[in-house]
N, C-alpha and C positions, 0 to 999 in steps of 0.2 A: 282421093278418097274423099264421099261424100257420105256424113254422116246427119242424120235428126239430132238435135239438140233438144228441142221443142218445140213451145209454140212462144208467139210475142205473148205479154201480157194483156195488152191493150187491145189490139188488133186481131190476134189468134193467127197471123202470120206464119207459117213453120220457116225454123230459123236453124240452117245446120252448118255442121262443120264441114268449111270447105281444105283437104290437104291439112288441117293443122292450123287455121284459121276458122274463126266464128265469125259468119254476117251477120252477125248483130253487138248487141250490147249486153254484157253484165252490169248488173247496176246496181248499189243496193239491196243484192239477193233477191235480185228481179232479172227475167231475160227479155230485152224490146228489139225489136226490130229497129232496122237503123232511123228510117222513115220518122218511129215514136219517138225515137230520145230525141230527134232534132227538135221534137212539136215538142216534146217538153222543156225541151233548155230555152224555148222559143218566150213561151208561157213564162217561165221562170227568173226572165231577164227583164 
């Protein structure tokens, strides 16, 4: 099953729930794609 959850708050990429697994990150009340979350982690290090 593929269900649209929302869009990445940084880049706007659509984020889906795929068979119960989010293909992004829910962090501090925000939804980010994996690429943007990784970029934020690198900048904060």
